[in-house]
N, C-alpha and C positions, 0 to 999 in steps of 0.2 A: 503494500500500500504507499503510496507516495505521500510524502509530508506536505500539508497544506501550507503555501507561502501566504502569510498574513502581514509580513512587514514589520514585525515587531521583534522583540527580544526573544531568541529562541523560536521553536517551531512546535507547533501542536498538531499531532496527527490523528484524524478521525474522519470517517467516511460521513459528510453531512447530507448525502442524497439516497436515504435509505427508506424514508417513508413517503410512499408516492400519494398516499390517501390522506393529505393533510386536512381534509374537512372532517375526518372522522375524529371525535374527541378522544384525546390521549387517556389511556388506562394503565394500571400498574403493569398489565402484561405487555402493553403496548411499549413501556420504558424498557422491559426486560428484553423484548425483541429488538428493540433499536440498538441497545446495548451490545447484543450478541452479533448483530450484523456489522456494527462499527469495529468491533475488535477492540484491543488494548488502547487505552488512551496516552499517547505519547506526548507529553508535556514537560520538557525539560526546564532547567531554571529560569524564571522570568520570561516564560512563553507568553506571548501574545494570545488572546482569545477573546471571543465575544460570544453572546447568546446565540447568533445566528448559526453556529457551528453546533449547537446541542438542541435546538428546537425543530419541530416539523418544517419542511418547505411550506411557505404560506401560499395559499391558492390565489390566483389572480382575482378572485371576487372580493378578497378582503381589501378594504381601503387602507391607505397609509396614513399616518398621523398627521394632523394640522402642524403648520410651522409656528413656531413662538417666538419669532425674532423680535416682535414688537413688545414682549413682555420681558425679555432678558434684560438684565441690569447691565449698566455700562461696564461695571467689572467683569461679569460674566462674558460678555461680547467681546472684552479685549484679550481674553485667556487664548493662549496658543500652546499647540502641543509642546511637551518637554523636549528639548533638543537632544539631549542625552539618549532619551529612549528612542527618538526617532534615528539616530546614529547607530543605535545598537541592532537595526534590522540588518545591517551588514554581517552580524555574527552567522548567518545562514551560510554564507559562501563557503565551499569546502577548502579545506586547508588554510583558512584564514587563521593567522596568529593575532589575537587580541591584546593591544596595549591600551585600549581606550576605556573600556568599561571598568568601573570601580567595583566589582563583585568579588568580594574576599573569597579565598578558597574555602571549601567545606573542611578540608583537612585540617583547618584551625579552629574549627567549631568545637567546643568542650562538652559537646553532647553526643554520645554514641547511640543512645536509644532513649525512648521514653514509653513508660508503660502505664496502664490505668486498669482498674477493675470497673466493669460496667454491667448493669442488668441487661438480661437478654430479653428480647420480644418474646421468645416462646416460655419463658419463665414468669411472665406476669408482672415484670419490671418491679420485683421486689428488691429493696435496698439491702437485705441481709441474706436472702439465699438467690440461688440461681445466678450468680455472679461469674462473669467471664473476665479473665486477664488478657488484655490486647496489648500490642507493642507497636511501635514505629521505630525502625532504625535509621541510620544515617545513610546507608546506601542501598536500601530495599530495591530501588529501581535497577541499580546496576547489577544487584547479586541475585535477585530472585525473577523468576519467569513472569510473575503476575504483579510485581510492585508497580503502583502508579504514581504514588507520592511518598517521598522520604524526607528526612530532616536535611539533607544536603540541598533539596529544592526548597522546602517550606521555609527553612530558616534564614535563606538567602534574600536578596533584594527580589522583588517581584513587581508586577504589573499593578497600577492602582486600581484596576478593574477587581483584583483579587486573583487567587490561584485559578487556573484552568480546571483543576479536579473539582473545587468546590463550586466554581461558577457553573459547571455542568450540573451539578445536583441542584442549586437553586433554580436554574432555568426549567430544568425537568419538572421540579415542584411546581413552580409558577404556572407552568402550561397545564399540568395536571389539575391544579386547583382552581385556577381563575381562567385559563384559556382566553386571553386578552382578543377581543374581537377585531384589532386591526393588525395590520401586517409587520410593521418595523418596530416592534417593542423589543426592549433589551433589558437585561439585569445587570447590576454592578454591585459588588460586595461593599460593605460600608464598615465603619468603626462603631456601629450601633446607630439607632434611631435618633439620638439626640446630635450625634456628629452629622448625620445625613441631613437632618432638619436645618441644621445652621447653615450648612453649605446651600441647601435649597432656598432658604431665606435670601442669601447673599446673590443666588443665581436669578431670582425672580423678584427680588425686593430692592428699591433704589431710594435711599434717603433724599437724593437731589430731586427726585420726581415728587416727594411727599407719599410715597407709596404706603399702604395699609394691608394688614391681614384681617380678614374676617375669620372668626372662630366662635365656638359655643360661648354663651355668656359667661359660664364657668368653665375654664379650660386647665389644662395640664400647666401647672405653674412653671415649670422648667421651658415649656414651649414660650410662655409669656416672657420669661426672664431672658431667653435666647434673642427674641425679637427686639427688646428695649435698647440695649446697647447698638445695635445696628441702625437705631433711629427710625425703625418701622412702627408706625401706630398700629394698635390693636383694637378692633371693634367686636363686641360680643353681640351675638344673635340670640334672641329669646329661646327657651327651650321648653319641652314639656318631658313627660316620662319616656319618650322614645328619643329624646336629644333634640338637636337643632331643629327649627321650624322653618321649612323653607318658604313658606309665605311670608313671614317676617323678613326674611333674607331678601327676597324679592321686592318687598315694600322699601327697605332699607336702600337697595341699590337703585331703584327706580326713582327714589325721590332724594337721592343723595345732596346734601346741602353742604358745600365746602366750607362756607363760613360758619355754620352751626357745627361743623366737625373740627373747629380749630384749624382750618386751612388745609386739612387732609383731602388727597384726591381719593376718588372712589377706589375701594379695594380692588386688586386684581387677582387675589390669591385667597382661597380658603383653606384653613387648617382645621381638620376634623378627625375626631376618633370614634369611628361608627359603631364599634363593638365595645361593650363594657367601658364607656367612656370614663376617662379620669378627669374629674373626681366623682361625677354623679353616678356612674355604673350604668347608665342609659345606654340601650341598644337599638339603633335604627332598623326599623323593618325593610324589607326589601322594596316595597311601595315608597318608603320615605326616601331611601337612597336615590331611587330613580328620579323622584320629584326634585331632590337637591341637585342631582346631575343636570336635570333640565333648566333649573335656574340658572346654574353656572354656564350652560350653553347660552342661554338668553343674553347674560351679561358679559360673556367672554371671561370667565373668572377661571383660573386654573387651580386644581384640587391637589392638596397634600394630604393623602389618606393614609393616617398613621394607625396601624393596626397590631399592636403587640398583644392584644387580647383575643385576637380573631377567632383562634381554635378554643377559647375557653367559653365557648356559647353552651349554655346548659339547658336541661329540660325545664320547663315551667315548675315554679314552687308550689308544693302542695302544702297549704297550711295544716298545721298538726301531724304531718306525715312522718317528721322526725321523732325518734323515741325520746324518751326522758333524758338521755344522755347526748341528744343531738345528732346521732347516728342516721344514716339513710341506707336504703338497699343498694345493691350494686346495679349498675345500668345493665339492661337486656342487651346493649350492643356488644358486650364483650362476655367471654365465658368466664366461670368463677376462677379457674385457674390461671386466667390472663392470656390464654390462648384464643387466637381468632379462627373463625370457621373457614378463613381464606379472603381473598380479595373481596368478595361481595360484602362483607361486614365493613371493610375499610372505605369502599366506594359508597356504601349506605350512610356512613358517617359523614363524608363530604357532602352528600345530598342534604343532610339535616342542616347545613350552615347557610346562614344568610348569605346570598351572593354578595360579593365585594363590589365596590364601585369600580374597580379596575376590570371585572369581568363585564361591566356595562360600558365601558369607554370605548366609543366608536371614533373619538376624535384624538386620542392620544393626549388629553388634558389632565390625566390623573398621574402623579408620582406617587406610588405607593411605597410605604417605608415598612419593612418586616424586619423582625429582630428574633434572635434567639434567647434574649434576655429574660423574657418571662416563661418561656416554655423548655429551655434547657439550662443555661446558667448566665446570670447577668454579668458576671466577670469576664466572659469570653470576648465582650465588647465586638461581636460580629453580627451583622445583619445585611440586608441588601435592598436596594431599590430597584423598583420595575417602572419604566417610563418608555417615552419614544426614543428612538435612536438619536435624535438632535438632543434631548435632555439629558440622556445618559452620557453622550459625548462631552457635554458641557460640565456634567457632574465629574468626569474622569479628568478634565483638564484642571478642575478645582482640586481635586484629590491629589494630583501629581505635585502641586505646589503646597500642600497643606500636610495631609495625613500620610501619603505614599502607600494608603491601603492598610487593610486590617493586619493584626499580628499574625506572624508566620506560626507561632506557637498555637495559637488558637484555631487557625484555619487547619493545622494538622491535626489537632484532636478531635475537631468537629468533623472532619473529612473521615476520619478513622471510624468514629462512632456512627455518623450518619450514613456515609455511603458504604463502606466496607462491612460494618457489623449489623446495622439495623436495615438498611435499604429504605426505599420510600414507604412500603408497606409497613415496616417496623416503626419508623418514625411516626407514621399516622396512628399506629396503636398505641404508642407513648402518648400522643396527644388525646387519644380517646381515654386512657388512663388518667391523663391529668385533668381532663374535663369533669371526670367522676370524682377525683380528689377535691376539685374546687367546688363542685356541687354539694358535697357533703359538708364542707366548710362553709358555704354560704346557708345552707339550711340550718346549720348549728348557731350561726350568729342571729338568723332571724328568729330562731326558737327563742334565743335570749332575749331578743328585742320584745317578743310577744309576752315573755314572762316579767320582764324587769323595768320597761320603759313606760311613762305614763302616756297612754294613747291618747288623752284628751289634749296634750299639746305636742306630741311628736308623732310623726308620720313617715312614711318611706315606701318606695316601690321596690319589690324583690328584684334584685338584679338578673338579667337574663344571660350575662356574660361578664368576664373579668373578675376582678378582686376587690370591687369597691362597693360599700353601701352608703348611700347619702341620707343623711337624717334631717329632716326638716323640722324646725321648732317654730311652732306657731307664737310669734313675738307679740301678736296682738292681744294676747291672753296674760301677758305678763303684767304684774301689778305696777311696775315702773314704765310701761311702754309709752307713756305720754312725756314722761321726763328724761328718758334715757335713749341715746341713739341705738341702732342696731349693732354698731361697732362696740359700744360699751357693754350691752347685754351679752354680745358674743364673747368679750374679753372676761366678763364676770364668770360665765359658765365654763370657760376654758381654764381659768385660774383655778376654779373650784376643781375642776377634773384633775389638773395636775396635783393639787393638794390631796385629792383622794386617790391617787395612784393610777390614773388612766390617762393616755394621750390619744386625743380625737382631734384631727386637724382642723383649723377654722376655715369655714366657706369663704371668707374674705380673701384667704391667700390665693384662691383659685379665680377671683374677679377678673374677668378680661379687661374691664375699663376700671381703673382704681379712682378715677376722677368722678365717676357717675354714682349715684345711690344704689345700694344694694337692693335686690329684689326680695330678700328674704334672709332668714336667720338658719344657717345650715352647718352641719358637721360632716366631714369626711371620715368614715372608718375603712378598715380592711380587714378581711378574714383570710389574708395570704399566709401568715407565719404563725400567729398564736394558736396554741392547741384549744380544742373545744372548751376544756375547762377554763382556761385563761380568758377566752373570749367572753364567757358567760359572767366571769368576775369583773372583767372591763365594763361590759354593756350595765351590770347592776351598778357599778360605781358612776357611770355616766348618768343612769337614771336617777341617782342620788344628788348629782350634782344639779341637774335641771330641776329636780324637785324643791332643792334648797333655793335655788335663785327664784322659782316662781311661788315659794311658799305653800306648795302642796303638801 
């Protein structure tokens, strides 16, 4: 098989013309067949790659993405390819002796191998039993017949798009789960969603133009704090139990008043967390997402779809279904011993998920941010973005001069786990397992709320995804509602919570527009880490703090 000449550092060999039936949705078996026909992936140190190498050929009927030149910031438009990486394309010339590249010799890497113990998919993902030890050596590609990635490759400099080995995996995953409906979509690995969001803000936000960002009226605090020093104004859209209200967003954009908005121009970008939104836990239905997308089409708004909790979508909460200890029964989607009945179970799980905005994106106006942080380990600092070829190319230009791409250690470990050990079906079964874990935790904290919180002044909507529960406190019933501001009441309850030994985040910390009045009195709680017993104690203490403030 001849190597593919892609004009980058090193060469990647894989047959990309193997699936002639591109219109057929990708399946798990389809990925296996594609891999078998392609043969071994040959991607030496710092090989260039892109998603087109690993996805099915796109049919002529699929549209190409719109161009976004009019939205690019001056900074992003000015970026040019890294000259050193461009020069390295000559490394492909046979017999060439390189005195140009600054790639250290792997002989001097003080790591001969890395090993780890991981749960097996067939073992039900127990953290104490059915563990397997896996290792990655320095020269596995050179010394073994089936080696695809080793430490000599992973720990050297690489392309800013990420390693070809892990890029192949995320591209296949994206096609399997989302199947973007336009032809020229691409993926690029990132150093986590916070890093990719900062880059995205810089690409499509321009302080000099007075650009702004639309988001939910209560939004991820770090996303707000990332925008602020870039000089990007943030505008909050009213919400309900499903999250962002598209009709309110349409009204805001249709009647935009620059003077009333402090001189800010009409926003060009929407930042949204559609599933298990942080902080409110709200999940947009499929219909809601489609209407939001149509509003963005109407006003030519680009969408940053941030989805760290997408796979933590749960079955509806059944009040009183959990026992006295807060436990729930195991989902019918997995067997009791953790083994799947095959691809059908996994693909049935995918069909239960609310379709992503990426899967609806006929324009290429969505930049989706995925992450391994919430579903594998936060410390990996690896995720990926999916967007049009133009947008991903601009992202890579940014990364070349900023992060240089994600950590080689993290990419090596994740590749070994996700690709070689679990595969796509094993990873999806892991997500099914996590979904059940979080559902049990959610049900436990909701059971505690029902037992310990004063229902006459505190209300909540059971989360359908994610790891957050948003508690609304009816401040109008507070005895000092007329004499104290919402912030004062919030601070009083917060301080009392700390005194009683519980931390619940203040809703005002997540307010998109700090210069506007709060719409209510809220607290964010999470069921991600504390045990069921600890959550019950914490909710009881929170209830005591509210009762004390209200004099109940």
